N, C-alpha and C positions, 0 to 999 in steps of 0.2 A: 694486823701485823705491823711490824716496823721493818721496812726494807731499805730505808735511806735516812741518813741524818746529817747534821752539820756540826762542825767544830771550828768556828771562825775567829775566836779571840787569839791574840798573840800568845806565844809561849809565856812571856813574862806575866801577862794578865791571868793566864791559867794557873801559874804557880802561886799567885796570891791566894786563891781559894783551895788549891790542892798542892800543898807544899811537897808532897811526895814526888811530884813531877821533876823537881830539881835534880833528882838522881839519874834521870834518863840521859843517855849520851847526847851531847849537844849537836852531833852531826845527823841525828835522826829527825826528820821533818814530820811533825805530827799535828801542827796547828794550821789554822786558816784553810780549812777544808770545807767546801760547800756542797759536797755530794759523796759522802762516805757510803760505800756499798759493801755487800757481803763478799767474803773471801779476802778483803783488804785488811791491812794491819790497822788496828785501832788502839786507842790509849785506854788502858785499864789500871785500876788500883786493886791489889789483891793482898791477902794476908797468908802467906805460906806458913806451913807448920813450923819451919825452922827459923822464922823471922819474929823478932820481938814486937814488931809493929808493922802496919800496912806498908807496902812498897808499890811503886809504879812499874809497869811493864807494858810491852807492846804485845797484843794478842791478835790472832787471826779470827775475824768474825765468821763464824760457822763452826759450831762445836763438833769436835772429833773425840768421841769417847775413848777411853784408854784401851777398850777391848776391840775397837774397830780394826778390820784387817788392813785398811789403807786410809791415809789422810784425806782422800778424795771421796770416800764412801758416804760420809755424812755431811757434805757441804751444804745441804739444804736445811740443816738444823740451825737456822738463824734466829728463830724465836721459840720460846717455851711459854706455855700457858700457865699463868699463876695458879689457876684452879687445879692443875694436875702435877705440879712440880714435886709434891710429896708422894706421888704414886708412880709415875713413870720411871722405869729402871734407869734410863739415861740421865735423869735429873735428881732422883731421890737421894742417892749417895752424895751428891754434890751440895745440895742445899743444907743437908744435915751438919756439914762441917764448914767452919769459916774459910778454910783453905779452898773450898769449892765455890765460894761466892766471890763476886767481884763487882766493882763499880766501873761503868763505862762512861767516860766523860763526853759531854755533848753541850751544845747551846741551842739546839733545835732539832726537830724531826719532821719528816714529810709523810703525809698520807694522801691517797688519791680518791677524789670524788667521782663516782660514776655519773656521767651525763648522757642522757638518751640521744643517740644519733651523733655523738661527738667523742673525741678522744678524752680519756679521763683527765680531770683537772687536778694537778698536785697543789696541796696547801702545806705551808710550813707553820709549825706550831712552836712557840717559844714560851719561856717561863719568866715571870717577874720582870718583864721588859727586856729580856734577852740575856740574862745572866747565865753563866755556865752551871750545869747541874749534872746529875749522874743517873744513868739507867741502872736498875738492878739487873745484874747478870750472873751467870754461872760460868765457871771456867774449868778446864781439864787439861791434862798433860797426856799426849800420845807419844809413845816411845817406839821408834822403828826397831825392827829385829836386827838390822845391821848396826854399824857404829855411827850412824848419822845422828844429828842433833835432835832432841825432843821438840815436839810442836806444842805450843801453848795456844789454846783456842777458847772461844767464848760464845755464849748465846745471850740474847737480850730477852728478858721476861716481859710478857705482855699481860694486860688485864682488861677488864671491862672499860669502855670509854666513858669519860665524863660528859657533861652536857655540851661542852664546846666541840669535842671531837665526834660525838655520836652522829650528827648529821652527815659527816664525811666518811666515817669508817666505824665498823663494829668492834674494833680493838684499838688499844693504845699502849705504848710502852709503860712499864711500871717505873715511875720517876721518883727518885729519892733526892729531893731538892733542899733538904735541911741537913746541917751537920750532924744532928742527933740521929737521924734515921740512917745516914751514911755510916756513922760509927757503929751503930747497932748491927747493920748488915755485915760488917766485917769483924764483929766481936766474937772471939772464940767461945765466950761464955753464953752466947745466944744460940739456942738449938734450932732445929729445922722448923718446927711449928711456930715458934716465936718469930723467926725470920720471915716465914710465909705471911705472917700477919702484917708485915710492912708493905706487902704487895697490893696496894690499893690505888685507885685512880686519883691523881693529883686534883685538887679542887679547881674547877674551871675558872674561878675568880682569879687564880694566879697565872692564867695562861692567856695568850693571844694567838691569833691565826692570820695569815695573809696568803694570797695566791702566789704561786711560784711558776716559773717557766716550765712548760711541758718537757723541755729538753732535759730536765733533771732525771727523767726516766732512763737515760743512757749514761752508764757509769763513767764513761770517759769524758763527759762534759763536766767542766769545773769552772769556778770563778763566781764573783758577786752578781753577774748578770742573771744567774739562775734564780735570784730573788725577784726579778723584774719580768713578769709575764709578757709585757709589751715589747721586750727585747728578743722575742722568740726567734726572729729571722736571723739573728747573729750567730746561731749555732748550725 
């Protein structure tokens, strides 16, 4: 699964690779995050039905289907398996339409290695030396019965691990690291089966890993020291 990730470049750096981010309000802080966790607001790029091109928006990580009785009912839906997104009712209708698919921007993700007789060791995985990339995700709108605002939420899709991730964990996020795959994921002309074909493990040759501080397991811990396991005592 993918339960933590990072987004550490400055906003200006992110806007170079994802120009849609320039439209987000300047007073919303979404960059330089070292421990993004479920239920938090995350940076996504979507293609709504009424928009001529993809747009950036902030989504809650933890998919809430439109038919859920409450926004707190489905908070554990943080990951969706690539192998079943075309079958499960919560995801099938989303992946079939471009408006139900999204890119979730990141520059790294954590997975935990089980160590006998010790606390699990977190590792941070990056792509192409640390460049920003996108997780393949699904998004949905939940509308309250009263006059409250609608809730936009998302789930990160996971797939089989590549050779780098496999010794640490049996799943990894589906990463769309190239512009072509990102554009295809959000293309209204791409159907569900074709979109699902993009959900493959990224080549291990494009990725690196490094140990992280065990303190990353606590969502309230933040900052660059999480990348330094020898600084554990500072949390």
